[in-house]
PyMOL Python script that loads the backbone (N, CA, C, O; Angstrom):
from pymol import cmd

cmd.read_pdbstr("""\
ATOM      1  N   MET A   1       0.683  -1.163  -0.106  1.00  0.00           N
ATOM      2  CA  MET A   1       0.393   0.188  -0.017  1.00  0.00           C
ATOM      3  C   MET A   1       0.801   1.228  -0.104  1.00  0.00           C
ATOM      4  O   MET A   1       1.397   1.541   0.927  1.00  0.00           O
ATOM      5  N   ASN A   2       0.795   2.135  -0.988  1.00  0.00           N
ATOM      6  CA  ASN A   2       1.197   3.220  -1.043  1.00  0.00           C
ATOM      7  C   ASN A   2       0.183   4.667  -1.049  1.00  0.00           C
ATOM      8  O   ASN A   2       0.034   5.495  -1.948  1.00  0.00           O
ATOM      9  N   GLN A   3      -0.324   4.612   0.085  1.00  0.00           N
ATOM     10  CA  GLN A   3      -1.463   6.157   0.034  1.00  0.00           C
ATOM     11  C   GLN A   3      -0.447   7.318   0.371  1.00  0.00           C
ATOM     12  O   GLN A   3       0.421   7.393   1.241  1.00  0.00           O
ATOM     13  N   VAL A   4      -0.780   8.048  -0.445  1.00  0.00           N
ATOM     14  CA  VAL A   4      -0.268   9.594  -0.024  1.00  0.00           C
ATOM     15  C   VAL A   4      -1.243  10.630  -0.175  1.00  0.00           C
ATOM     16  O   VAL A   4      -1.837  10.700  -1.251  1.00  0.00           O
ATOM     17  N   ALA A   5      -1.452  11.297   0.571  1.00  0.00           N
ATOM     18  CA  ALA A   5      -2.043  12.472   0.404  1.00  0.00           C
ATOM     19  C   ALA A   5      -1.904  13.488  -0.696  1.00  0.00           C
ATOM     20  O   ALA A   5      -1.031  13.366  -1.555  1.00  0.00           O
ATOM     21  N   GLN A   6      -2.722  14.454  -0.681  1.00  0.00           N
ATOM     22  CA  GLN A   6      -2.442  15.083  -2.373  1.00  0.00           C
ATOM     23  C   GLN A   6      -0.953  15.977  -2.048  1.00  0.00           C
ATOM     24  O   GLN A   6      -0.540  16.436  -0.983  1.00  0.00           O
ATOM     25  N   ASP A   7      -0.429  16.006  -3.269  1.00  0.00           N
ATOM     26  CA  ASP A   7       0.958  16.769  -3.332  1.00  0.00           C
ATOM     27  C   ASP A   7       0.640  18.234  -3.608  1.00  0.00           C
ATOM     28  O   ASP A   7       0.720  18.657  -4.762  1.00  0.00           O
ATOM     29  N   LEU A   8       0.370  18.831  -2.847  1.00  0.00           N
ATOM     30  CA  LEU A   8       0.412  20.448  -2.816  1.00  0.00           C
ATOM     31  C   LEU A   8       1.540  21.131  -3.145  1.00  0.00           C
ATOM     32  O   LEU A   8       2.601  20.821  -2.602  1.00  0.00           O
ATOM     33  N   PRO A   9       1.473  22.255  -4.170  1.00  0.00           N
ATOM     34  CA  PRO A   9       2.819  23.022  -4.197  1.00  0.00           C
ATOM     35  C   PRO A   9       2.971  23.403  -3.197  1.00  0.00           C
ATOM     36  O   PRO A   9       2.031  23.902  -2.579  1.00  0.00           O
ATOM     37  N   VAL A  10       4.362  23.295  -2.607  1.00  0.00           N
ATOM     38  CA  VAL A  10       4.813  24.029  -1.293  1.00  0.00           C
ATOM     39  C   VAL A  10       6.515  24.162  -1.907  1.00  0.00           C
ATOM     40  O   VAL A  10       7.159  23.399  -2.628  1.00  0.00           O
ATOM     41  N   GLU A  11       6.814  25.253  -1.372  1.00  0.00           N
ATOM     42  CA  GLU A  11       8.505  25.392  -1.268  1.00  0.00           C
ATOM     43  C   GLU A  11       9.033  24.333  -0.651  1.00  0.00           C
ATOM     44  O   GLU A  11       8.307  23.844   0.214  1.00  0.00           O
ATOM     45  N   GLU A  12      10.277  23.722  -0.859  1.00  0.00           N
ATOM     46  CA  GLU A  12      10.518  22.672  -0.002  1.00  0.00           C
ATOM     47  C   GLU A  12      11.153  23.641   1.141  1.00  0.00           C
ATOM     48  O   GLU A  12      11.250  23.101   2.244  1.00  0.00           O
ATOM     49  N   SER A  13      11.462  24.571   1.079  1.00  0.00           N
ATOM     50  CA  SER A  13      12.164  25.192   2.237  1.00  0.00           C
ATOM     51  C   SER A  13      11.236  25.343   3.546  1.00  0.00           C
ATOM     52  O   SER A  13      11.747  25.494   4.656  1.00  0.00           O
ATOM     53  N   CYS A  14       9.654  25.287   3.327  1.00  0.00           N
ATOM     54  CA  CYS A  14       8.524  25.224   4.049  1.00  0.00           C
ATOM     55  C   CYS A  14       8.221  24.099   4.595  1.00  0.00           C
ATOM     56  O   CYS A  14       7.611  24.085   5.664  1.00  0.00           O
ATOM     57  N   ALA A  15       8.639  22.815   3.881  1.00  0.00           N
ATOM     58  CA  ALA A  15       8.106  21.559   4.177  1.00  0.00           C
ATOM     59  C   ALA A  15       9.049  20.759   5.281  1.00  0.00           C
ATOM     60  O   ALA A  15      10.258  20.961   5.396  1.00  0.00           O
ATOM     61  N   VAL A  16       8.420  19.982   5.932  1.00  0.00           N
ATOM     62  CA  VAL A  16       8.875  19.526   7.035  1.00  0.00           C
ATOM     63  C   VAL A  16       8.435  18.057   7.349  1.00  0.00           C
ATOM     64  O   VAL A  16       7.222  17.982   7.540  1.00  0.00           O
ATOM     65  N   GLU A  17       9.108  16.866   7.452  1.00  0.00           N
ATOM     66  CA  GLU A  17       8.378  15.793   7.413  1.00  0.00           C
ATOM     67  C   GLU A  17       8.662  15.220   8.909  1.00  0.00           C
ATOM     68  O   GLU A  17       9.751  15.537   9.386  1.00  0.00           O
ATOM     69  N   VAL A  18       7.909  14.513   9.602  1.00  0.00           N
ATOM     70  CA  VAL A  18       7.860  13.924  10.580  1.00  0.00           C
ATOM     71  C   VAL A  18       7.270  12.571  10.780  1.00  0.00           C
ATOM     72  O   VAL A  18       6.382  12.210  10.008  1.00  0.00           O
ATOM     73  N   VAL A  19       7.680  11.773  11.755  1.00  0.00           N
ATOM     74  CA  VAL A  19       7.091  10.203  11.925  1.00  0.00           C
ATOM     75  C   VAL A  19       6.121  10.294  13.043  1.00  0.00           C
ATOM     76  O   VAL A  19       6.495  10.848  14.076  1.00  0.00           O
ATOM     77  N   VAL A  20       4.866   9.795  12.955  1.00  0.00           N
ATOM     78  CA  VAL A  20       3.847   9.792  13.968  1.00  0.00           C
ATOM     79  C   VAL A  20       3.437   8.224  14.228  1.00  0.00           C
ATOM     80  O   VAL A  20       3.241   7.370  13.363  1.00  0.00           O
ATOM     81  N   TYR A  21       3.382   8.117  15.244  1.00  0.00           N
ATOM     82  CA  TYR A  21       3.121   6.587  15.990  1.00  0.00           C
ATOM     83  C   TYR A  21       1.640   6.537  16.029  1.00  0.00           C
ATOM     84  O   TYR A  21       1.117   7.626  16.267  1.00  0.00           O
ATOM     85  N   ILE A  22       0.842   5.537  15.852  1.00  0.00           N
ATOM     86  CA  ILE A  22      -0.413   5.372  16.119  1.00  0.00           C
ATOM     87  C   ILE A  22      -0.655   3.765  16.865  1.00  0.00           C
ATOM     88  O   ILE A  22      -0.449   2.648  16.392  1.00  0.00           O
ATOM     89  N   LYS A  23      -0.970   4.019  17.683  1.00  0.00           N
ATOM     90  CA  LYS A  23      -1.099   3.167  18.679  1.00  0.00           C
ATOM     91  C   LYS A  23      -2.015   1.820  18.267  1.00  0.00           C
ATOM     92  O   LYS A  23      -1.738   0.627  18.394  1.00  0.00           O
ATOM     93  N   LYS A  24      -3.226   2.477  17.719  1.00  0.00           N
ATOM     94  CA  LYS A  24      -4.197   1.460  17.287  1.00  0.00           C
ATOM     95  C   LYS A  24      -3.751   0.657  16.010  1.00  0.00           C
ATOM     96  O   LYS A  24      -2.875   1.097  15.265  1.00  0.00           O
ATOM     97  N   ASP A  25      -4.379  -0.518  15.793  1.00  0.00           N
ATOM     98  CA  ASP A  25      -3.847  -1.203  14.812  1.00  0.00           C
ATOM     99  C   ASP A  25      -5.090  -1.161  13.828  1.00  0.00           C
ATOM    100  O   ASP A  25      -6.219  -1.626  13.989  1.00  0.00           O
ATOM    101  N   LEU A  26      -4.560  -0.481  12.786  1.00  0.00           N
ATOM    102  CA  LEU A  26      -5.617  -0.303  11.694  1.00  0.00           C
ATOM    103  C   LEU A  26      -5.701  -1.152  10.552  1.00  0.00           C
ATOM    104  O   LEU A  26      -4.620  -1.493  10.071  1.00  0.00           O
ATOM    105  N   GLY A  27      -6.685  -1.548  10.040  1.00  0.00           N
ATOM    106  CA  GLY A  27      -6.622  -2.052   8.666  1.00  0.00           C
ATOM    107  C   GLY A  27      -6.360  -1.342   7.708  1.00  0.00           C
ATOM    108  O   GLY A  27      -6.276  -0.125   7.878  1.00  0.00           O
ATOM    109  N   GLU A  28      -6.172  -1.880   6.520  1.00  0.00           N
ATOM    110  CA  GLU A  28      -6.285  -1.266   5.142  1.00  0.00           C
ATOM    111  C   GLU A  28      -7.026  -0.092   4.886  1.00  0.00           C
ATOM    112  O   GLU A  28      -6.560   1.001   4.563  1.00  0.00           O
ATOM    113  N   ASP A  29      -8.561  -0.479   5.100  1.00  0.00           N
ATOM    114  CA  ASP A  29      -9.582   0.447   5.049  1.00  0.00           C
ATOM    115  C   ASP A  29      -9.579   1.853   5.793  1.00  0.00           C
ATOM    116  O   ASP A  29      -9.837   2.973   5.354  1.00  0.00           O
ATOM    117  N   GLN A  30      -9.184   1.409   7.126  1.00  0.00           N
ATOM    118  CA  GLN A  30      -9.159   2.389   8.268  1.00  0.00           C
ATOM    119  C   GLN A  30      -7.928   3.298   7.662  1.00  0.00           C
ATOM    120  O   GLN A  30      -8.113   4.485   7.394  1.00  0.00           O
ATOM    121  N   GLN A  31      -6.581   2.613   7.454  1.00  0.00           N
ATOM    122  CA  GLN A  31      -5.673   3.638   6.992  1.00  0.00           C
ATOM    123  C   GLN A  31      -6.251   4.418   5.944  1.00  0.00           C
ATOM    124  O   GLN A  31      -6.074   5.628   6.086  1.00  0.00           O
ATOM    125  N   GLY A  32      -6.943   4.039   4.850  1.00  0.00           N
ATOM    126  CA  GLY A  32      -7.168   4.839   3.704  1.00  0.00           C
ATOM    127  C   GLY A  32      -8.069   5.999   4.236  1.00  0.00           C
ATOM    128  O   GLY A  32      -7.945   7.070   3.643  1.00  0.00           O
ATOM    129  N   LEU A  33      -8.943   5.939   5.252  1.00  0.00           N
ATOM    130  CA  LEU A  33      -9.634   6.761   6.050  1.00  0.00           C
ATOM    131  C   LEU A  33      -9.130   8.019   6.855  1.00  0.00           C
ATOM    132  O   LEU A  33      -9.589   9.150   7.011  1.00  0.00           O
ATOM    133  N   VAL A  34      -7.810   7.260   7.378  1.00  0.00           N
ATOM    134  CA  VAL A  34      -6.997   8.376   8.099  1.00  0.00           C
ATOM    135  C   VAL A  34      -6.356   9.046   6.845  1.00  0.00           C
ATOM    136  O   VAL A  34      -6.560  10.240   7.070  1.00  0.00           O
ATOM    137  N   ILE A  35      -5.849   8.984   5.928  1.00  0.00           N
ATOM    138  CA  ILE A  35      -5.157   9.499   4.897  1.00  0.00           C
ATOM    139  C   ILE A  35      -6.156  10.475   4.141  1.00  0.00           C
ATOM    140  O   ILE A  35      -5.890  11.664   3.967  1.00  0.00           O
ATOM    141  N   SER A  36      -7.186   9.944   3.759  1.00  0.00           N
ATOM    142  CA  SER A  36      -8.315  10.744   3.414  1.00  0.00           C
ATOM    143  C   SER A  36      -8.661  12.210   4.266  1.00  0.00           C
ATOM    144  O   SER A  36      -8.724  13.354   3.815  1.00  0.00           O
ATOM    145  N   ALA A  37      -8.836  11.767   5.525  1.00  0.00           N
ATOM    146  CA  ALA A  37      -9.160  12.830   6.378  1.00  0.00           C
ATOM    147  C   ALA A  37      -8.052  13.721   6.597  1.00  0.00           C
ATOM    148  O   ALA A  37      -8.316  14.889   6.882  1.00  0.00           O
ATOM    149  N   LEU A  38      -6.646  13.288   6.494  1.00  0.00           N
ATOM    150  CA  LEU A  38      -5.545  14.190   6.519  1.00  0.00           C
ATOM    151  C   LEU A  38      -5.271  15.258   5.326  1.00  0.00           C
ATOM    152  O   LEU A  38      -4.564  16.265   5.337  1.00  0.00           O
ATOM    153  N   GLN A  39      -6.049  14.710   4.319  1.00  0.00           N
ATOM    154  CA  GLN A  39      -5.797  15.327   3.130  1.00  0.00           C
ATOM    155  C   GLN A  39      -6.672  16.585   3.325  1.00  0.00           C
ATOM    156  O   GLN A  39      -6.504  17.472   2.487  1.00  0.00           O
ATOM    157  N   GLN A  40      -7.609  16.807   4.331  1.00  0.00           N
ATOM    158  CA  GLN A  40      -8.632  17.516   4.371  1.00  0.00           C
ATOM    159  C   GLN A  40      -7.972  18.701   5.268  1.00  0.00           C
ATOM    160  O   GLN A  40      -8.582  19.768   5.339  1.00  0.00           O
ATOM    161  N   THR A  41      -6.722  18.535   5.963  1.00  0.00           N
ATOM    162  CA  THR A  41      -6.216  19.286   6.740  1.00  0.00           C
ATOM    163  C   THR A  41      -5.211  20.521   6.304  1.00  0.00           C
ATOM    164  O   THR A  41      -4.060  20.376   5.894  1.00  0.00           O
ATOM    165  N   ASN A  42      -5.777  21.530   6.451  1.00  0.00           N
ATOM    166  CA  ASN A  42      -4.935  22.727   6.069  1.00  0.00           C
ATOM    167  C   ASN A  42      -3.508  22.842   6.627  1.00  0.00           C
ATOM    168  O   ASN A  42      -3.215  23.159   7.780  1.00  0.00           O
ATOM    169  N   GLY A  43      -2.557  22.497   5.496  1.00  0.00           N
ATOM    170  CA  GLY A  43      -1.281  22.729   6.123  1.00  0.00           C
ATOM    171  C   GLY A  43      -0.305  21.150   6.156  1.00  0.00           C
ATOM    172  O   GLY A  43       0.906  20.951   6.250  1.00  0.00           O
ATOM    173  N   ILE A  44      -1.453  20.245   6.036  1.00  0.00           N
ATOM    174  CA  ILE A  44      -0.579  18.624   5.648  1.00  0.00           C
ATOM    175  C   ILE A  44      -0.342  18.424   4.459  1.00  0.00           C
ATOM    176  O   ILE A  44      -1.350  18.135   3.815  1.00  0.00           O
ATOM    177  N   ILE A  45       0.908  18.471   3.703  1.00  0.00           N
ATOM    178  CA  ILE A  45       0.954  18.139   2.450  1.00  0.00           C
ATOM    179  C   ILE A  45       0.766  16.780   1.989  1.00  0.00           C
ATOM    180  O   ILE A  45       0.217  16.559   0.910  1.00  0.00           O
ATOM    181  N   GLY A  46       1.202  15.829   2.764  1.00  0.00           N
ATOM    182  CA  GLY A  46       1.178  14.512   2.256  1.00  0.00           C
ATOM    183  C   GLY A  46       1.309  13.660   3.638  1.00  0.00           C
ATOM    184  O   GLY A  46       1.664  14.169   4.701  1.00  0.00           O
ATOM    185  N   ALA A  47       0.971  12.292   3.465  1.00  0.00           N
ATOM    186  CA  ALA A  47       0.951  11.372   4.581  1.00  0.00           C
ATOM    187  C   ALA A  47       0.885   9.936   4.179  1.00  0.00           C
ATOM    188  O   ALA A  47      -0.079   9.592   3.496  1.00  0.00           O
ATOM    189  N   GLU A  48       1.760   9.079   4.506  1.00  0.00           N
ATOM    190  CA  GLU A  48       1.713   7.627   4.108  1.00  0.00           C
ATOM    191  C   GLU A  48       2.058   6.482   5.355  1.00  0.00           C
ATOM    192  O   GLU A  48       3.104   6.593   5.995  1.00  0.00           O
ATOM    193  N   PHE A  49       1.317   5.645   5.566  1.00  0.00           N
ATOM    194  CA  PHE A  49       1.807   4.600   6.290  1.00  0.00           C
ATOM    195  C   PHE A  49       2.821   3.884   5.907  1.00  0.00           C
ATOM    196  O   PHE A  49       3.008   3.826   4.691  1.00  0.00           O
ATOM    197  N   CYS A  50       3.808   3.100   6.862  1.00  0.00           N
ATOM    198  CA  CYS A  50       4.970   2.549   6.108  1.00  0.00           C
ATOM    199  C   CYS A  50       4.378   1.231   6.197  1.00  0.00           C
ATOM    200  O   CYS A  50       3.545   0.790   6.988  1.00  0.00           O
ATOM    201  N   VAL A  51       5.070   0.614   5.078  1.00  0.00           N
ATOM    202  CA  VAL A  51       4.436  -0.622   4.614  1.00  0.00           C
ATOM    203  C   VAL A  51       4.775  -1.883   5.640  1.00  0.00           C
ATOM    204  O   VAL A  51       4.010  -2.806   5.921  1.00  0.00           O
ATOM    205  N   MET A  52       6.088  -1.680   6.109  1.00  0.00           N
ATOM    206  CA  MET A  52       6.320  -3.035   7.056  1.00  0.00           C
ATOM    207  C   MET A  52       5.983  -2.620   8.356  1.00  0.00           C
ATOM    208  O   MET A  52       5.825  -3.575   9.117  1.00  0.00           O
ATOM    209  N   ARG A  53       5.800  -1.381   8.923  1.00  0.00           N
ATOM    210  CA  ARG A  53       5.606  -1.196  10.014  1.00  0.00           C
ATOM    211  C   ARG A  53       4.237  -0.195  10.458  1.00  0.00           C
ATOM    212  O   ARG A  53       4.297   0.859  11.090  1.00  0.00           O
ATOM    213  N   ASN A  54       3.189  -0.771  10.002  1.00  0.00           N
ATOM    214  CA  ASN A  54       2.030   0.026   9.788  1.00  0.00           C
ATOM    215  C   ASN A  54       1.230   0.639  11.102  1.00  0.00           C
ATOM    216  O   ASN A  54       0.016   0.808  11.221  1.00  0.00           O
ATOM    217  N   HIS A  55       2.245   0.908  12.013  1.00  0.00           N
ATOM    218  CA  HIS A  55       1.877   2.004  13.194  1.00  0.00           C
ATOM    219  C   HIS A  55       2.415   3.115  13.018  1.00  0.00           C
ATOM    220  O   HIS A  55       2.002   4.101  13.628  1.00  0.00           O
ATOM    221  N   LEU A  56       3.526   3.189  12.080  1.00  0.00           N
ATOM    222  CA  LEU A  56       4.124   4.303  11.912  1.00  0.00           C
ATOM    223  C   LEU A  56       3.570   5.152  10.343  1.00  0.00           C
ATOM    224  O   LEU A  56       3.302   4.561   9.297  1.00  0.00           O
ATOM    225  N   VAL A  57       3.517   6.382  10.525  1.00  0.00           N
ATOM    226  CA  VAL A  57       3.091   7.375   9.458  1.00  0.00           C
ATOM    227  C   VAL A  57       4.043   8.466   9.353  1.00  0.00           C
ATOM    228  O   VAL A  57       4.420   9.143  10.310  1.00  0.00           O
ATOM    229  N   LEU A  58       4.415   8.606   8.153  1.00  0.00           N
ATOM    230  CA  LEU A  58       5.381   9.852   8.063  1.00  0.00           C
ATOM    231  C   LEU A  58       4.263  10.643   7.287  1.00  0.00           C
ATOM    232  O   LEU A  58       3.460  10.253   6.440  1.00  0.00           O
ATOM    233  N   ALA A  59       4.461  11.817   7.822  1.00  0.00           N
ATOM    234  CA  ALA A  59       3.669  12.896   7.512  1.00  0.00           C
ATOM    235  C   ALA A  59       4.486  14.221   7.291  1.00  0.00           C
ATOM    236  O   ALA A  59       5.429  14.643   7.961  1.00  0.00           O
ATOM    237  N   LYS A  60       3.899  14.761   6.201  1.00  0.00           N
ATOM    238  CA  LYS A  60       4.990  16.181   5.559  1.00  0.00           C
ATOM    239  C   LYS A  60       3.971  17.450   5.689  1.00  0.00           C
ATOM    240  O   LYS A  60       2.858  17.356   5.171  1.00  0.00           O
ATOM    241  N   TYR A  61       4.301  18.473   6.286  1.00  0.00           N
ATOM    242  CA  TYR A  61       3.566  19.375   6.567  1.00  0.00           C
ATOM    243  C   TYR A  61       4.163  20.844   6.202  1.00  0.00           C
ATOM    244  O   TYR A  61       5.390  20.833   6.109  1.00  0.00           O
ATOM    245  N   ASP A  62       3.640  21.912   6.010  1.00  0.00           N
ATOM    246  CA  ASP A  62       4.190  23.143   5.774  1.00  0.00           C
ATOM    247  C   ASP A  62       3.994  23.819   7.016  1.00  0.00           C
ATOM    248  O   ASP A  62       2.925  24.099   7.558  1.00  0.00           O
ATOM    249  N   LYS A  63       5.530  24.118   7.520  1.00  0.00           N
ATOM    250  CA  LYS A  63       5.735  24.792   8.562  1.00  0.00           C
ATOM    251  C   LYS A  63       5.215  26.213   8.812  1.00  0.00           C
ATOM    252  O   LYS A  63       4.968  26.732   9.901  1.00  0.00           O
ATOM    253  N   ASP A  64       5.105  26.706   7.660  1.00  0.00           N
ATOM    254  CA  ASP A  64       4.665  28.208   7.803  1.00  0.00           C
ATOM    255  C   ASP A  64       3.057  28.178   8.214  1.00  0.00           C
ATOM    256  O   ASP A  64       2.529  29.189   8.677  1.00  0.00           O
ATOM    257  N   ILE A  65       2.365  27.025   8.025  1.00  0.00           N
ATOM    258  CA  ILE A  65       1.085  27.209   8.505  1.00  0.00           C
ATOM    259  C   ILE A  65       0.606  26.335   9.961  1.00  0.00           C
ATOM    260  O   ILE A  65      -0.324  26.764  10.645  1.00  0.00           O
ATOM    261  N   MET A  66       1.287  25.186  10.299  1.00  0.00           N
ATOM    262  CA  MET A  66       1.149  24.564  11.543  1.00  0.00           C
ATOM    263  C   MET A  66       2.598  23.932  11.861  1.00  0.00           C
ATOM    264  O   MET A  66       3.519  23.827  11.052  1.00  0.00           O
ATOM    265  N   THR A  67       2.601  23.527  13.236  1.00  0.00           N
ATOM    266  CA  THR A  67       3.728  23.016  13.946  1.00  0.00           C
ATOM    267  C   THR A  67       3.389  21.380  14.067  1.00  0.00           C
ATOM    268  O   THR A  67       2.316  20.807  13.872  1.00  0.00           O
ATOM    269  N   SER A  68       4.570  20.885  14.422  1.00  0.00           N
ATOM    270  CA  SER A  68       4.620  19.157  14.688  1.00  0.00           C
ATOM    271  C   SER A  68       3.311  19.115  15.880  1.00  0.00           C
ATOM    272  O   SER A  68       2.784  18.010  16.010  1.00  0.00           O
ATOM    273  N   GLN A  69       2.927  19.921  16.493  1.00  0.00           N
ATOM    274  CA  GLN A  69       2.018  19.425  17.520  1.00  0.00           C
ATOM    275  C   GLN A  69       0.986  19.687  16.739  1.00  0.00           C
ATOM    276  O   GLN A  69       0.172  18.763  16.753  1.00  0.00           O
ATOM    277  N   ASP A  70       0.667  20.656  16.000  1.00  0.00           N
ATOM    278  CA  ASP A  70      -0.435  20.727  15.141  1.00  0.00           C
ATOM    279  C   ASP A  70      -0.940  19.707  14.368  1.00  0.00           C
ATOM    280  O   ASP A  70      -2.143  19.476  14.243  1.00  0.00           O
ATOM    281  N   VAL A  71       0.092  18.997  13.766  1.00  0.00           N
ATOM    282  CA  VAL A  71       0.134  17.824  13.208  1.00  0.00           C
ATOM    283  C   VAL A  71      -0.486  16.644  14.009  1.00  0.00           C
ATOM    284  O   VAL A  71      -1.442  15.980  13.608  1.00  0.00           O
ATOM    285  N   LEU A  72       0.194  16.450  15.232  1.00  0.00           N
ATOM    286  CA  LEU A  72      -0.005  15.431  16.181  1.00  0.00           C
ATOM    287  C   LEU A  72      -1.851  15.649  16.593  1.00  0.00           C
ATOM    288  O   LEU A  72      -2.646  14.716  16.484  1.00  0.00           O
ATOM    289  N   LYS A  73      -2.185  16.822  16.982  1.00  0.00           N
ATOM    290  CA  LYS A  73      -3.394  17.409  17.060  1.00  0.00           C
ATOM    291  C   LYS A  73      -4.422  16.721  16.050  1.00  0.00           C
ATOM    292  O   LYS A  73      -5.435  16.142  16.443  1.00  0.00           O
ATOM    293  N   SER A  74      -4.038  16.851  14.626  1.00  0.00           N
ATOM    294  CA  SER A  74      -4.685  16.319  13.702  1.00  0.00           C
ATOM    295  C   SER A  74      -4.979  15.077  13.649  1.00  0.00           C
ATOM    296  O   SER A  74      -6.030  14.668  13.155  1.00  0.00           O
ATOM    297  N   PHE A  75      -3.961  14.236  14.220  1.00  0.00           N
ATOM    298  CA  PHE A  75      -4.084  12.598  14.102  1.00  0.00           C
ATOM    299  C   PHE A  75      -4.956  12.463  15.403  1.00  0.00           C
ATOM    300  O   PHE A  75      -5.981  11.791  15.290  1.00  0.00           O
ATOM    301  N   ASN A  76      -4.689  12.984  16.541  1.00  0.00           N
ATOM    302  CA  ASN A  76      -5.331  12.757  17.717  1.00  0.00           C
ATOM    303  C   ASN A  76      -6.840  13.013  17.550  1.00  0.00           C
ATOM    304  O   ASN A  76      -7.724  12.345  18.086  1.00  0.00           O
ATOM    305  N   SER A  77      -7.046  14.245  16.601  1.00  0.00           N
ATOM    306  CA  SER A  77      -8.555  14.591  16.316  1.00  0.00           C
ATOM    307  C   SER A  77      -9.323  13.388  15.810  1.00  0.00           C
ATOM    308  O   SER A  77     -10.537  13.349  16.010  1.00  0.00           O
ATOM    309  N   LEU A  78      -8.673  12.339  15.128  1.00  0.00           N
ATOM    310  CA  LEU A  78      -9.285  11.080  14.644  1.00  0.00           C
ATOM    311  C   LEU A  78      -9.472   9.975  15.509  1.00  0.00           C
ATOM    312  O   LEU A  78      -9.848   8.844  15.203  1.00  0.00           O
ATOM    313  N   HIS A  79      -9.124  10.493  16.787  1.00  0.00           N
ATOM    314  CA  HIS A  79      -9.188   9.461  18.053  1.00  0.00           C
ATOM    315  C   HIS A  79      -8.253   8.182  17.992  1.00  0.00           C
ATOM    316  O   HIS A  79      -8.576   7.039  18.316  1.00  0.00           O
ATOM    317  N   LEU A  80      -6.923   8.646  17.467  1.00  0.00           N
ATOM    318  CA  LEU A  80      -5.979   7.707  17.206  1.00  0.00           C
ATOM    319  C   LEU A  80      -5.029   7.259  18.308  1.00  0.00           C
ATOM    320  O   LEU A  80      -4.466   6.168  18.396  1.00  0.00           O
ATOM    321  N   ASP A  81      -4.961   8.213  19.062  1.00  0.00           N
ATOM    322  CA  ASP A  81      -3.836   8.066  20.123  1.00  0.00           C
ATOM    323  C   ASP A  81      -2.465   7.723  19.481  1.00  0.00           C
ATOM    324  O   ASP A  81      -1.861   6.655  19.390  1.00  0.00           O
ATOM    325  N   ALA A  82      -2.152   9.072  19.034  1.00  0.00           N
ATOM    326  CA  ALA A  82      -0.965   9.005  18.118  1.00  0.00           C
ATOM    327  C   ALA A  82       0.168   9.739  19.040  1.00  0.00           C
ATOM    328  O   ALA A  82      -0.263  10.619  19.784  1.00  0.00           O
ATOM    329  N   LYS A  83       1.312   9.519  19.065  1.00  0.00           N
ATOM    330  CA  LYS A  83       2.723  10.186  19.554  1.00  0.00           C
ATOM    331  C   LYS A  83       3.302  10.820  18.310  1.00  0.00           C
ATOM    332  O   LYS A  83       3.033  10.485  17.157  1.00  0.00           O
ATOM    333  N   LEU A  84       3.988  11.611  18.620  1.00  0.00           N
ATOM    334  CA  LEU A  84       5.138  12.250  17.627  1.00  0.00           C
ATOM    335  C   LEU A  84       6.209  11.468  17.968  1.00  0.00           C
ATOM    336  O   LEU A  84       6.600  11.300  19.123  1.00  0.00           O
ATOM    337  N   VAL A  85       6.746  10.934  16.874  1.00  0.00           N
ATOM    338  CA  VAL A  85       8.355  10.221  17.160  1.00  0.00           C
ATOM    339  C   VAL A  85       9.284  11.100  16.905  1.00  0.00           C
ATOM    340  O   VAL A  85      10.215  11.281  17.690  1.00  0.00           O
ATOM    341  N   GLY A  86       9.170  11.686  15.905  1.00  0.00           N
ATOM    342  CA  GLY A  86      10.223  12.956  15.715  1.00  0.00           C
ATOM    343  C   GLY A  86      10.514  13.251  14.089  1.00  0.00           C
ATOM    344  O   GLY A  86      10.085  12.476  13.234  1.00  0.00           O
ATOM    345  N   PRO A  87      11.150  14.239  13.809  1.00  0.00           N
ATOM    346  CA  PRO A  87      11.338  14.739  12.547  1.00  0.00           C
ATOM    347  C   PRO A  87      12.199  13.935  11.661  1.00  0.00           C
ATOM    348  O   PRO A  87      13.176  13.407  12.191  1.00  0.00           O
ATOM    349  N   ILE A  88      11.978  13.734  10.259  1.00  0.00           N
ATOM    350  CA  ILE A  88      13.058  13.054   9.643  1.00  0.00           C
ATOM    351  C   ILE A  88      14.227  14.262   8.974  1.00  0.00           C
ATOM    352  O   ILE A  88      15.244  13.881   8.394  1.00  0.00           O
TER     353      ILE A  88
END
""", "prot")
cmd.dss("prot")
cmd.show_as("cartoon", "prot")
cmd.util.cbc("prot")
cmd.orient("prot")
């Protein structure tokens, strides 16, 4: 599975990538719903679940619009019990 949120035109200097850990064990359909919901979040440029480690999500966001804590709040607003692992 290689689901990525929409690729918005953003200057690379504004883009930051972080890894987010999701405690819940999500199936493929649920993962798709998470990606779809994140696509609706202003400031999140892209997101994808790691294939071999399906509890980890790589999220790319625009640092001029949001912070890493805002990204985490976006995940937790979906009731995912997410934790910020750190930047890439």
